[in-house]
N, C-alpha and C positions, 0 to 999 in steps of 0.2 A: 383757752380750751376753749371748741364748740361742744355749745349743748344738742345733746342726740336729741331727734322729735318727742322720742319717749321719758326720756327721761327732761324734755318742758312740759308736755303734755298731758303724762299720766296714760294710763287706759280710758283716756275721754270717748264716752259716744260719739261715734261721727257725728251723730247724728245733732248732737251741743255744736261740735267744733264745727256746724256749715251757719251753725247761729251766730258763733264767734268772727268766724269768715262774714258774714254781712253785717257784721257792727252792730246787731241788737243786743249784744252784751259787751258793754265800753267799760274803759276805765274811768273810778266815780262811781260807778253803779255798787249798793248792796245785794248781797247775792246768799242768796239762805238754800242750800239743798238740802228734803223733805224728804228725807231714811238716810243720809249723806255717805252711808255703810265707811269702807273705810277712808276712803276721802278719794274715791281711782277719779273723781268727774271734775276737781276745784283745785289738780294740780297746776296746771295753767292759772285757776285765778290768783291763787297763795303765791307763784311766783311773780305776779306783775303788780301785786299791791291790792289785788281789790279786800274790799271788805266781807270777808266770806266768813259766814255761820252754817252751822249744821245741826241738825237733829236723826237719832236714832237710836232705838227701842234697844240694840244689842253695848249693853257699857262695855265691851270689848271692838267693836266697831268705832265709839266716839274717844274710847283710850289711844287705840292708830290713829285718828284722824287732829285727833290733839298733839300726838308726837310728829303726824306729820308736817300740819303746822307753825310748832314749835322747830323745825328745821327749814319753813322755807320761808315763812311770816313769823318772825320772833316776835314782831309786832302785835298782833296778834292776842287779844288775853283768852286763855283757855276756855274759858265760858264762854265765847263764842257757838259751841259743838257743844250740845249740852243731851244726856238720855233721856228719851221721849218718845213717845209715839205718837207719829204725823197729827193725829189725829185730836192731842193736848196742846192747849192753850201756852204754850212756851212764851211765847213772842206775844208784844202788840200785835194788832188791827194793822195790815198798814205800814208794814214793817220795810218790804225790801224790793226794791228796782227788777228784784228777779229773783223768781221763785221755781229751781230746780227739781222734778220727780221723775227719775231715773228709775224703772222696773221696780216701782214699789206698789201701789196700788192694787194691782194681779195676785197680791195676799190680800188680799178682804177677803174675810169669810163667808160674807152674805153681800146681800143689797146697802143694809144701817149701816155699815161696819166701811164699806167703798164709800158710803155719801158723808161720812162723818171723817176720813181720811181725804176725803175731796177739797170737803169744807176747809176744813184745818186748814191744808195747805191754800187754797184762795183766800183766808180771809186772813193772812199774814201779806202780801199784792198788796203793794200798790195802786192806786189807779191810776192807769194807763201802763201800768207794768207790765212784765211782759211774763207768763206760765211758760215751762217747757215741762215736758207729760211724755215719757214711754212706759209705754205698758203693754201689754198679751190683750189680742182680741180674735176675734174668732173671722176677723176679714181672710177674704181671700180660701180660707182652709171649713170651712161650715160644714160641709161633709163627712169631717177626720176627726172631728172631737165629738166626744162622747159625755152627757148631762150627765151630773152630777145633783142635781137639783136648782132652780133659779139659775145663777149664773155662773158657777164653781161649774167645770169641764177638767175632763181629762184629757192629756192633749197625747198626740199621739209618743209624746218623745216619754211619756208615762209621768209627768207631773201636774196637777192638780192645779187651777188657778183661775178666778176669776175673770171673764171676757166679756168684754165693751164690745160691740161693733159699732159702725156708722151711726145709726139711727140716733142710737144711746149718743155717742158724743155729740150731735147738733141737737137733742133735745139738751143735752147736760151745760155747751156752749150758750146758748139762749137763758137756761133757766139762771146761770150764775153772771151773766149779762157780760159775757164776751166776746169777741170776735176773735175768728179765725185767722192766723198771722200767714199759713202756711196751708194750702192743698193738704187734709188729711194724708202723712203718709206710712205704708202698710210693707214689712221683709216679712217674706217670708223662708224659713229659714229651713232647709234641708224637706220641704214635707212636715217639719217636726213641731211648728210653732211657728206664733204671727206676732210681730211687732211693730204697734203702731204708733210714730209721733203724731203728736197732737199741742200745738203753739198756741196760745191764745195771749190773746192781747188787755187789759182789764178795761174796758170804759169806767 
């Protein structure tokens, strides 16, 4: 029986799917999802025999992704998926070929929290590895967000998020010692929020 696309790929981020199509995430790579939730971005990776790991602060999410892995990739030990914040030193430095950070960093409370989360995610990436990040930004709707202090803003959809902009992402790319693999890509969602895709290669 043929496997449907949703069954094969889950609710994968379309921009992460693009990285798969380009061959930047390939068989044999170790992938660490920092803020994995219930595993929506790792369904295909689990099905395809990747060495997958994940971190999330929500114990229920980790239980969920462990159950998903047990079904799709029973060879992986449950300990591959751990309850922790993305800033915690749960896995060794230079551990993964690919680090995923999808809709995580914009939950930072302030600058210090954001940098701790970002550096924690970057620390576990091997030199030459791929960092895939999707996060909320002010790009394209600067006049529509309301400052709540610092980089915390209220969006038109009513949510509060830590928002980056192009200048900050450029500065952070240099500070981390990374290089852009793709130009920044920002999606404006019904004039309610913006999501930016930031993809780096670690030098």
